[in-house]
C-alpha positions as CSV (number, residue, x, y, z in Angstrom):
1,X,149.9,85.9,-68.7
2,X,148.4,89.2,-67.5
3,X,149.7,91.0,-64.3
4,X,149.9,94.3,-62.8
5,X,153.2,95.4,-64.4
6,X,152.4,94.1,-67.9
7,X,151.9,96.7,-70.7
8,X,148.1,96.7,-70.4
9,X,148.1,97.4,-66.7
10,X,151.4,99.2,-65.7
11,X,149.9,102.7,-66.0
12,X,146.9,101.8,-63.9
13,X,149.2,100.1,-61.2
14,X,151.6,103.3,-61.3
15,X,148.4,105.5,-60.8
16,X,147.5,103.6,-57.8
17,X,151.0,103.0,-56.4
18,X,152.2,106.7,-56.7
19,X,149.7,108.3,-54.4
20,X,150.2,105.7,-51.6
21,X,154.0,106.0,-51.9
22,X,153.8,109.8,-51.6
23,X,151.4,109.6,-48.6
24,X,153.8,107.0,-46.9
25,X,156.8,109.5,-47.6
26,X,158.6,107.0,-49.5
27,X,160.5,109.9,-51.2
28,X,161.4,111.9,-48.2
29,X,163.6,113.9,-48.0
30,X,163.8,114.1,-51.9
31,X,161.3,115.9,-54.1
32,X,158.9,113.1,-55.0
33,X,158.5,114.7,-58.7
34,X,162.3,113.8,-59.2
35,X,161.5,110.2,-58.4
36,X,158.4,109.9,-60.5
37,X,159.9,109.2,-63.9
38,X,162.4,106.9,-62.5
39,X,159.7,104.8,-60.8
40,X,157.9,104.7,-64.1
41,X,160.9,103.5,-65.9
42,X,161.8,100.9,-63.2
43,X,158.3,99.4,-63.3
44,X,158.8,98.8,-67.0
45,X,162.2,97.2,-66.4
46,X,160.9,94.8,-63.7
47,X,157.9,93.7,-65.6
48,X,159.3,90.3,-66.6
49,X,161.2,89.8,-63.3
50,X,157.8,90.6,-61.4
51,X,156.1,88.0,-63.5
52,X,158.6,85.4,-62.3
53,X,158.3,86.3,-58.5
54,X,154.6,87.1,-58.2
55,X,153.4,83.5,-57.9
56,X,155.8,83.0,-54.9
57,X,154.8,83.7,-51.4
58,X,157.1,84.5,-48.5
59,X,156.8,80.8,-47.5
60,X,158.3,79.8,-50.9
61,X,161.1,82.3,-50.8
62,X,163.9,79.7,-51.0
63,X,162.5,78.6,-54.4
64,X,162.6,82.1,-56.0
65,X,165.4,82.4,-58.6
66,X,167.9,85.1,-57.4
67,X,168.2,86.9,-60.7
68,X,164.8,88.4,-60.9
69,X,164.8,89.4,-57.2
70,X,168.1,91.2,-57.7
71,X,167.0,93.0,-60.9
72,X,163.9,94.3,-58.8
73,X,166.3,95.2,-55.9
74,X,168.5,97.4,-58.1
75,X,165.5,98.8,-60.2
76,X,163.4,99.8,-57.1
77,X,166.5,100.8,-55.2
78,X,167.6,103.4,-57.8
79,X,164.3,105.2,-57.7
80,X,165.6,107.2,-54.7
81,X,169.3,107.4,-55.9
82,X,170.6,110.6,-57.2
83,X,169.9,110.9,-60.9
84,X,168.3,107.5,-60.7
85,X,171.6,105.6,-61.1
86,X,172.1,102.2,-59.6
87,X,174.4,102.2,-56.5
88,X,177.6,100.6,-57.5
89,X,177.8,98.9,-54.1
90,X,174.3,97.7,-54.2
91,X,173.2,99.6,-50.9
92,X,169.9,101.2,-51.1
93,X,167.5,102.9,-48.7
94,X,165.5,99.8,-47.6
95,X,162.4,101.5,-46.5
96,X,161.8,103.2,-50.0
97,X,162.6,100.2,-51.9
98,X,160.6,97.8,-49.8
99,X,157.6,100.0,-49.6
100,X,157.4,99.7,-53.4
101,X,157.8,96.0,-53.3
102,X,155.4,95.4,-50.4
103,X,152.7,97.1,-52.3
104,X,153.4,95.4,-55.6
105,X,154.1,91.9,-54.3
106,X,152.9,91.8,-50.6
107,X,155.7,89.3,-49.5
108,X,158.1,91.8,-47.9
109,X,157.8,94.1,-45.1
110,X,158.4,97.8,-45.7
111,X,161.3,98.0,-43.3
112,X,160.8,101.6,-42.1
113,X,162.6,102.7,-38.9
114,X,159.9,101.3,-36.6
115,X,159.9,98.0,-38.3
116,X,163.8,97.8,-38.3
117,X,164.0,98.6,-34.6
118,X,161.6,95.8,-33.8
119,X,163.3,93.0,-35.9
120,X,164.9,90.3,-33.6
121,X,168.6,90.9,-33.2
122,X,169.2,87.2,-34.1
123,X,168.2,88.2,-37.7
124,X,171.7,90.0,-38.0
125,X,170.4,92.7,-40.2
126,X,171.4,96.4,-40.3
127,X,169.5,98.9,-38.1
128,X,170.5,101.6,-40.4
129,X,168.6,102.8,-43.5
130,X,170.9,101.5,-46.2
131,X,170.8,97.7,-46.9
132,X,172.3,95.5,-49.5
133,X,170.4,92.8,-51.2
134,X,171.9,90.1,-49.0
135,X,170.8,91.9,-45.9
136,X,167.1,91.9,-47.2
137,X,167.3,88.4,-48.4
138,X,168.5,87.2,-45.0
139,X,165.9,89.2,-43.3
140,X,163.1,87.6,-45.5
141,X,164.7,84.1,-44.9
142,X,164.6,84.7,-41.1
143,X,160.8,85.7,-41.2
144,X,160.1,82.7,-43.4
145,X,161.8,80.3,-40.8
146,X,160.1,81.9,-38.0
147,X,156.6,81.5,-39.6
148,X,157.5,77.9,-40.4
149,X,157.9,77.3,-36.6
150,X,154.6,79.0,-35.8
151,X,151.8,77.4,-37.9
152,X,149.0,79.1,-35.9
153,X,150.2,82.4,-37.2
154,X,150.4,81.2,-40.8
155,X,146.7,80.0,-40.2
156,X,145.7,83.2,-38.8
157,X,147.2,85.1,-41.7
158,X,145.4,82.9,-44.0
159,X,142.1,83.4,-42.3
160,X,142.7,87.1,-42.4
161,X,143.5,87.1,-46.1
162,X,140.3,85.1,-46.8
163,X,138.4,87.7,-44.8
164,X,140.0,90.8,-46.4
165,X,140.8,89.6,-49.9
166,X,138.4,86.7,-50.3
167,X,141.3,84.4,-51.1
168,X,144.1,82.7,-49.2
169,X,145.9,81.4,-52.2
170,X,148.5,84.3,-52.1
171,X,148.6,85.5,-48.5
172,X,150.4,89.0,-48.2
173,X,152.6,87.6,-45.4
174,X,155.0,90.7,-45.8
175,X,152.2,93.2,-45.2
176,X,150.7,91.4,-42.2
177,X,154.2,91.1,-40.6
178,X,154.9,94.8,-41.4
179,X,151.8,95.8,-39.5
180,X,152.9,93.6,-36.5
181,X,156.4,94.8,-36.3
182,X,155.4,98.3,-36.8
């Protein structure tokens, strides 16, 4: 099935993704050109994993197999690592990694410093810039649980998605939450 990271669409997706990430300073303080080839390679490597997760929303996060999420975590995380190498401990700069994934999938927040400072303390996630996979997963699970307890917000997000994107079949919960917590 076709999707934004398959062979036919990856270059176009990259072409749209790259300028936004540069404008959002996703590669600060690094030289963006050093990250460019790594991002292209990572997008190619996550193609199949993305195909698995793309049909799941944040509200279905518990049902997503862990393996594709972890592969995506390490591949997008390494984009900003020295030499594009995976971090042996799995700690990555969360804002850079999650900005990529938010734009590709829409189900995660970007977790920049503003968002991190506004996340409820009960989520027990780091306030710093480097997170491990389990930290991100716990944060997403907490957002999901909070949304489940507030159906009126879920309905509002569905309405907004219908207005903006003419569909509410795949609501970009992460993007909407990112705007709220920013």
